[in-house]
KELO-186735 format. One record per atom (N, C-alpha, C): residue number from 1; x, y, z. Coordinates in steps of 0.1 Angstrom, whole numbers, plus 5000, padded with zeros to 4 digits. Example, Ala and Ser with C-alpha at 12.3 -4.5 7.8 and 13.67 -1.06 7.14 Angstrom:
! residues 2
+-----+------+-------+------+
:   n : east : north :   up :
+-----+------+-------+------+
:   1 : 5132 :  4943 : 5078 :
:   1 : 5123 :  4955 : 5078 :
:   1 : 5132 :  4967 : 5078 :
:   2 : 5128 :  4978 : 5071 :
:   2 : 5137 :  4989 : 5071 :
:   2 : 5129 :  5000 : 5079 :
+-----+------+-------+------+
This chain:
! residues 75
+-----+------+-------+------+
:   n : east : north :   up :
+-----+------+-------+------+
:   1 : 9344 :  4553 : 1992 :
:   1 : 9340 :  4540 : 1989 :
:   1 : 9326 :  4538 : 1995 :
:   2 : 9317 :  4532 : 1988 :
:   2 : 9304 :  4529 : 1992 :
:   2 : 9301 :  4514 : 1993 :
:   3 : 9293 :  4510 : 2002 :
:   3 : 9289 :  4496 : 2004 :
:   3 : 9275 :  4494 : 1999 :
:   4 : 9273 :  4485 : 1991 :
:   4 : 9259 :  4482 : 1986 :
:   4 : 9252 :  4475 : 1997 :
:   5 : 9240 :  4480 : 2000 :
:   5 : 9231 :  4473 : 2010 :
:   5 : 9220 :  4466 : 2003 :
:   6 : 9220 :  4453 : 2005 :
:   6 : 9210 :  4445 : 1999 :
:   6 : 9197 :  4445 : 2007 :
:   7 : 9186 :  4448 : 2001 :
:   7 : 9173 :  4448 : 2007 :
:   7 : 9169 :  4434 : 2011 :
:   8 : 9164 :  4432 : 2023 :
:   8 : 9159 :  4418 : 2026 :
:   8 : 9148 :  4414 : 2017 :
:   9 : 9148 :  4401 : 2013 :
:   9 : 9138 :  4396 : 2005 :
:   9 : 9128 :  4388 : 2013 :
:  10 : 9131 :  4385 : 2025 :
:  10 : 9122 :  4378 : 2034 :
:  10 : 9122 :  4384 : 2048 :
:  11 : 9111 :  4382 : 2055 :
:  11 : 9109 :  4388 : 2068 :
:  11 : 9118 :  4380 : 2078 :
:  12 : 9126 :  4387 : 2086 :
:  12 : 9134 :  4381 : 2096 :
:  12 : 9125 :  4376 : 2108 :
:  13 : 9129 :  4365 : 2114 :
:  13 : 9121 :  4361 : 2126 :
:  13 : 9121 :  4371 : 2137 :
:  14 : 9109 :  4372 : 2143 :
:  14 : 9108 :  4382 : 2154 :
:  14 : 9112 :  4376 : 2167 :
:  15 : 9114 :  4384 : 2177 :
:  15 : 9117 :  4379 : 2191 :
:  15 : 9105 :  4374 : 2198 :
:  16 : 9093 :  4378 : 2193 :
:  16 : 9081 :  4374 : 2199 :
:  16 : 9070 :  4375 : 2189 :
:  17 : 9059 :  4368 : 2191 :
:  17 : 9048 :  4369 : 2182 :
:  17 : 9042 :  4383 : 2181 :
:  18 : 9037 :  4387 : 2169 :
:  18 : 9033 :  4401 : 2167 :
:  18 : 9022 :  4405 : 2177 :
:  19 : 9013 :  4396 : 2180 :
:  19 : 9002 :  4399 : 2189 :
:  19 : 9008 :  4403 : 2203 :
:  20 : 9017 :  4395 : 2207 :
:  20 : 9024 :  4397 : 2220 :
:  20 : 9031 :  4410 : 2221 :
:  21 : 9039 :  4413 : 2210 :
:  21 : 9046 :  4425 : 2209 :
:  21 : 9037 :  4438 : 2210 :
:  22 : 9026 :  4437 : 2202 :
:  22 : 9017 :  4448 : 2202 :
:  22 : 9011 :  4450 : 2216 :
:  23 : 9007 :  4439 : 2222 :
:  23 : 9001 :  4440 : 2236 :
:  23 : 9011 :  4445 : 2246 :
:  24 : 9023 :  4441 : 2245 :
:  24 : 9034 :  4446 : 2254 :
:  24 : 9035 :  4461 : 2252 :
:  25 : 9036 :  4466 : 2240 :
:  25 : 9038 :  4480 : 2237 :
:  25 : 9025 :  4488 : 2242 :
:  26 : 9014 :  4483 : 2240 :
:  26 : 9001 :  4489 : 2244 :
:  26 : 9001 :  4491 : 2259 :
:  27 : 9005 :  4480 : 2266 :
:  27 : 9005 :  4481 : 2281 :
:  27 : 9015 :  4492 : 2286 :
:  28 : 9027 :  4492 : 2280 :
:  28 : 9037 :  4502 : 2284 :
:  28 : 9032 :  4516 : 2281 :
:  29 : 9026 :  4518 : 2269 :
:  29 : 9021 :  4531 : 2265 :
:  29 : 9010 :  4536 : 2275 :
:  30 : 9001 :  4527 : 2279 :
:  30 : 8990 :  4530 : 2288 :
:  30 : 8996 :  4534 : 2302 :
:  31 : 9006 :  4526 : 2307 :
:  31 : 9012 :  4529 : 2320 :
:  31 : 9020 :  4543 : 2319 :
:  32 : 9027 :  4546 : 2308 :
:  32 : 9035 :  4557 : 2307 :
:  32 : 9027 :  4570 : 2304 :
:  33 : 9018 :  4569 : 2295 :
:  33 : 9011 :  4581 : 2290 :
:  33 : 8996 :  4581 : 2292 :
:  34 : 8990 :  4570 : 2295 :
:  34 : 8976 :  4569 : 2296 :
:  34 : 8969 :  4568 : 2283 :
:  35 : 8976 :  4566 : 2272 :
:  35 : 8971 :  4564 : 2259 :
:  35 : 8973 :  4550 : 2254 :
:  36 : 8965 :  4546 : 2245 :
:  36 : 8967 :  4532 : 2239 :
:  36 : 8980 :  4533 : 2231 :
:  37 : 8986 :  4522 : 2228 :
:  37 : 8998 :  4521 : 2220 :
:  37 : 8995 :  4527 : 2206 :
:  38 : 8984 :  4524 : 2200 :
:  38 : 8981 :  4530 : 2187 :
:  38 : 8979 :  4545 : 2187 :
:  39 : 8973 :  4550 : 2197 :
:  39 : 8971 :  4564 : 2198 :
:  39 : 8984 :  4571 : 2201 :
:  40 : 8993 :  4565 : 2209 :
:  40 : 9006 :  4571 : 2212 :
:  40 : 9014 :  4572 : 2199 :
:  41 : 9014 :  4562 : 2191 :
:  41 : 9022 :  4562 : 2178 :
:  41 : 9016 :  4572 : 2169 :
:  42 : 9003 :  4573 : 2168 :
:  42 : 8997 :  4584 : 2159 :
:  42 : 9001 :  4598 : 2164 :
:  43 : 9000 :  4600 : 2177 :
:  43 : 9004 :  4614 : 2182 :
:  43 : 9019 :  4616 : 2181 :
:  44 : 9027 :  4606 : 2183 :
:  44 : 9041 :  4607 : 2182 :
:  44 : 9045 :  4611 : 2167 :
:  45 : 9039 :  4603 : 2158 :
:  45 : 9042 :  4606 : 2144 :
:  45 : 9038 :  4620 : 2140 :
:  46 : 9028 :  4625 : 2146 :
:  46 : 9023 :  4639 : 2143 :
:  46 : 9032 :  4649 : 2150 :
:  47 : 9042 :  4645 : 2158 :
:  47 : 9052 :  4654 : 2164 :
:  47 : 9048 :  4659 : 2178 :
:  48 : 9038 :  4654 : 2184 :
:  48 : 9033 :  4659 : 2197 :
:  48 : 9043 :  4657 : 2208 :
:  49 : 9051 :  4646 : 2208 :
:  49 : 9059 :  4643 : 2220 :
:  49 : 9074 :  4646 : 2218 :
:  50 : 9078 :  4652 : 2207 :
:  50 : 9092 :  4654 : 2204 :
:  50 : 9099 :  4664 : 2213 :
:  51 : 9092 :  4673 : 2219 :
:  51 : 9098 :  4683 : 2228 :
:  51 : 9102 :  4677 : 2242 :
:  52 : 9096 :  4665 : 2245 :
:  52 : 9099 :  4659 : 2258 :
:  52 : 9111 :  4650 : 2258 :
:  53 : 9116 :  4646 : 2247 :
:  53 : 9127 :  4636 : 2246 :
:  53 : 9139 :  4640 : 2254 :
:  54 : 9143 :  4653 : 2254 :
:  54 : 9156 :  4657 : 2259 :
:  54 : 9155 :  4663 : 2273 :
:  55 : 9144 :  4661 : 2280 :
:  55 : 9143 :  4666 : 2294 :
:  55 : 9143 :  4655 : 2304 :
:  56 : 9147 :  4657 : 2316 :
:  56 : 9147 :  4646 : 2326 :
:  56 : 9133 :  4639 : 2327 :
:  57 : 9122 :  4647 : 2326 :
:  57 : 9109 :  4641 : 2328 :
:  57 : 9106 :  4632 : 2316 :
:  58 : 9114 :  4633 : 2305 :
:  58 : 9111 :  4625 : 2293 :
:  58 : 9118 :  4611 : 2293 :
:  59 : 9124 :  4607 : 2304 :
:  59 : 9131 :  4594 : 2303 :
:  59 : 9122 :  4583 : 2301 :
:  60 : 9111 :  4583 : 2308 :
:  60 : 9101 :  4572 : 2306 :
:  60 : 9095 :  4573 : 2292 :
:  61 : 9094 :  4585 : 2287 :
:  61 : 9089 :  4586 : 2273 :
:  61 : 9099 :  4581 : 2263 :
:  62 : 9112 :  4584 : 2266 :
:  62 : 9123 :  4579 : 2257 :
:  62 : 9123 :  4563 : 2257 :
:  63 : 9120 :  4557 : 2268 :
:  63 : 9119 :  4543 : 2269 :
:  63 : 9108 :  4538 : 2260 :
:  64 : 9097 :  4544 : 2261 :
:  64 : 9085 :  4541 : 2253 :
:  64 : 9088 :  4543 : 2238 :
:  65 : 9095 :  4553 : 2235 :
:  65 : 9098 :  4556 : 2221 :
:  65 : 9107 :  4545 : 2215 :
:  66 : 9116 :  4540 : 2224 :
:  66 : 9125 :  4529 : 2219 :
:  66 : 9117 :  4516 : 2217 :
:  67 : 9106 :  4514 : 2224 :
:  67 : 9097 :  4502 : 2222 :
:  67 : 9088 :  4503 : 2210 :
:  68 : 9087 :  4515 : 2204 :
:  68 : 9077 :  4517 : 2193 :
:  68 : 9078 :  4507 : 2182 :
:  69 : 9090 :  4501 : 2178 :
:  69 : 9089 :  4491 : 2168 :
:  69 : 9081 :  4479 : 2171 :
:  70 : 9079 :  4476 : 2184 :
:  70 : 9070 :  4465 : 2188 :
:  70 : 9056 :  4469 : 2186 :
:  71 : 9052 :  4481 : 2187 :
:  71 : 9039 :  4486 : 2185 :
:  71 : 9035 :  4487 : 2170 :
:  72 : 9046 :  4488 : 2162 :
:  72 : 9043 :  4490 : 2147 :
:  72 : 9043 :  4477 : 2140 :
:  73 : 9045 :  4466 : 2146 :
:  73 : 9045 :  4453 : 2140 :
:  73 : 9031 :  4450 : 2134 :
:  74 : 9031 :  4445 : 2122 :
:  74 : 9018 :  4441 : 2116 :
:  74 : 9016 :  4426 : 2118 :
:  75 : 9005 :  4422 : 2125 :
:  75 : 9003 :  4407 : 2126 :
:  75 : 9001 :  4400 : 2113 :
+-----+------+-------+------+
């Protein structure tokens, strides 16, 4: 049995304004990696950080990865 998933036709409200979300992610990225949020996302998407996710040293990186949707919000 399959369930039909309806695509959203309107954008759902965010938990915070886009500018604030991007700034929050950027700050966390700079504290964790020394990179801007935008640079971290580009390098992550290129596969640079995937080897660090499953090691103890990667816990902070995993937290940052979970925050990435905030950095991808388009104002």
